[in-house]
N, C-alpha and C positions, 0 to 999 in steps of 0.2 A: 643407186640403191633404192629398193622399193620403199614406199611410204608405209608407215605402220600405225595401227591404232590398238589400244589395249583396253579391255573391258572386264568387269567382274564376270564370273562364269555364266550366270544366267543371262547376262546382257549380250554375250557374244552370239548366241543363237538368235536373239532378237535383232541384232545388227545384220546378221545374214538374211533373216526373213525380210527385213526392211529393204535391203539392197535388191533382193529378188522382186519384191513388190514394186519398187521404183521402176525397174525395167518393164515389168508386166503392165502396170497401170499407165505409165507414160506412153508406151507403145499403143495401148488401147485408145487412149485419148487422141493420139495423133493418127489413128487409123492405119498403123503399120503392123506388118507381120514380122516377128522376130524369132530367132533361134538362140537357145541358151545351152551351154554345156554344163552339166551339173553332176555332183558327186553323191555317193551314198555313204559318206563319212566326211564331215559331220552330218548328222541327221536331225538335230534338235530344231532346226529352222522350219522343217516342213509342216509340222502341226500348227505352228504359229502362222505360217503363210496360208495354209488352208482355211484357218479361222477367219483371217482377214478377207480372203477371196469370197467366202460365204457371206460375211457381214456386208461387204460392199457390192456383192452380186456382180462380180466382174467375170465374164466368160473367158475361157482360156483357148478358144478356137483360133486365136491369132498367134499362139506360142507353140513352137516345137521344142521339146525337151530332148537333148541328146545326153544319154548316160555316158560317162567317160570310161567305164570299164565293166567287166562282168567276170565272176568266178567260173572256173571250169573244173571238171573232175580230172582224175589222173589220166584219162584217155583223151582229154582235150574237148570234152563235150559239155554243153550247158546243162544245168540242173533243171528239174521241173519248176514251173512257175511258183508253186507253193513251198518249195524247199527254202530253208532259212538262209542258204547261201546263194539264192538267185536274186541278184540285185534289181532286176526289173520287177520281180515280185515284191521286193522290199519297197521299191519306189511307189508301187500301187498301195501297199499297206500303210506306209508312213505318210503318204501325201495324196495321191489321186483318189483313193477310196474315201478320204476325209472331205473331199470337195463335193459340193452338191452335184448330183448326176448331170443336171442340165448345164452345168458350168465347166465340166471336164473337157480337156482337149480330145479331138478325135484320135482313135488308135494310131493312125498313120503319123501323128505328130509326137509320138513317144518312140524314140529310136535308141536302142542300146547296141553296142558292138556284138557281133556274132562270129564264131569261128567258121561258119559255113559260107559267109560272104564278108570277108575282111574289108573290102573296099566300100561296103554299103554306106557307112557313116560319113566317110569323106565325100563320097559321091552325092549324098543327100545334102551335106553342108554346102557343097559347091553349087548344086542345083538351086537350092533355096537362096543362097547368097545374102542372108540376112543375119548372120551370127553377130551378136552384140557383146557377149561376154563369156569367158570361161570362169566358172566357179569351182573351187576345189579345196580339198584338205591337203595336208602335207604329212607324209609318213615319217616314222621314226628315223630312217636313214635318208630321208629326203626324196622319197618317191612322190610323184604327182600322178594321179590315176595309178596304173601299175607300171609306170615308167621307172623301174628300179635300176640301181647301178648295174650297167650291162657288162662290165669287164670282169674277166676271170683269168685264171692262169692260162686258159686256152684261147680266149677271145679278148681283143682290145678294140674298143669303139672310141672314135675321136669325138670331140665336142661337136663338130659340124655334122657328123653322122648321127649323133643322138638328137641334135636340134632338128634334123630333117626326117627323123624316124616317123613311120606310118603305123597305122593300126596293125597289131600283130599279137600272136600268142606268146606268152612269157611264162617262165617258171617263177614262182614266188620265192623271194629271198628268205633266208632263215630268220632274219629279223622280223619280217612280215608275218611269218607263220607263228612265231612266238608272241608277237603283239596281239594277233587275233585270237590265239589260243587263250591268252590271259583275259581278253575282254569278252569273248563270246563262247568259249568252249571249255571253261573250267580248267584251263591249263593243258588241255589235251591237244597237242600239236597234230596228232594223227587225224583229228576231226576236221582240221582246216584244209580246204582244197589246195592242192599243190600248184595249180596252173590258173592263169587268167588270160583274158583278152582285153587289150587296152587301146584306147586312142593313142596315137603317137604324139610326140612333142610338136610335130609340125601342125597337127590339127589344133592342139591346145593353145599354142602360141599365135595362131592365126587370128584369134579374137581381138577386137580393138581394145578390150579391157580384160585384165586378169585379176581376180579377187581370190585370196587364199585365206583360209580360216584354220586356226589351231586352237584346240580346246581340250586337250587331254593332259594338261599339267606337266608332271615330271617327265613324261615320255617325250615332250616336245621342246624342252628348254634349250637344249644344245642345238638342235636343228634350226630353231628359230634364229639363233645368232649366226649360224652358218649361212642361212638364207639372207639375212639382213646385211651381213658384213663380209661374207666370203666372196671369192671370185667364182665365176662359172667353172664347174668341175663335174666330170661324168660320174664321180663317186657320190655326188649329191645332185641328182638330176633337176631338182626344183631350182637350183641356182641358175639354170638356163633362162629364168625369167629376167635376169639382169640384161639390160639393153632393150627390153620391151618398153614401149612408150607410156604405158598406163598400167602399173601394177600397184596393188595395195594389199597389205598383210594385216589381218585382224586376228588378235590373239586374246585369250582370256588371261586374267591376272596371274593364275597359277602357272601358266606356260611362260610368262614373262619374267618370273622370279629367276635370280641367278642359279645356274645349275650347280654351282659349287657351294659347300657349306659356309655359312657366315662365321667369321671368327669373333665370337662374343657379342654379336649384334644380330638383331632380327633381320632376316633377308627381306629386301624390298625390291620391287620392280625397278629396273634401270630405265624403263620406258614410260612415257607419260600415259596416265590413265584418263580416259574420257568417261 
């Protein structure tokens, strides 16, 4: 079972930023180049990390950032860099543009999956050979990156097939469209892109460490428990982290509260709060 930590909401972003900082600063001190797989959800950690990088004046030329996924339009094509659903663009806005220009990584050290070259991320990860961690969020129905439940009435995917899945184009699940419509499109599901390109579970689980962060409260209370206490299941892809040698789950207090209403008592987190 993965280890877990629970934080007040504001501190979960700080914990994420601190974890990234530890990888970046320790590698710099040791003179090592590293690669990190990173999400664009959660995002609160990035401004905190940028501030610390600027304060400490740590260059990022030794780090390669691999985005774990990217939105696509209905024709399977990426959006322009300044489009709100372009995740590479969001990574620049929320993180890289906040870092002092002289400290930023070179452009070739920021790699997001692309439908025009599905194997690029995996090939670059293999070529560099220095992946140290996969950082990610967890979706409402258990997706990590855009590895959503793959089975339908027409298709059945086994655990081993999902575990060995590679970078690919995927349709977004209805749950995902609704969640993003609620958070970023005023409830308009038609404004949310219907497709995405995602790193596969093979790439994500190849990292020596996996760190997962949940910070959207009621949306994540049930999947947190499925992740921590359930068995590996293709209906909840994140459960495939079970069996990985080094997994940690970090949740905010609101996500750790029981998903069921309390009977006459104030609901409290069943997990220890640090």
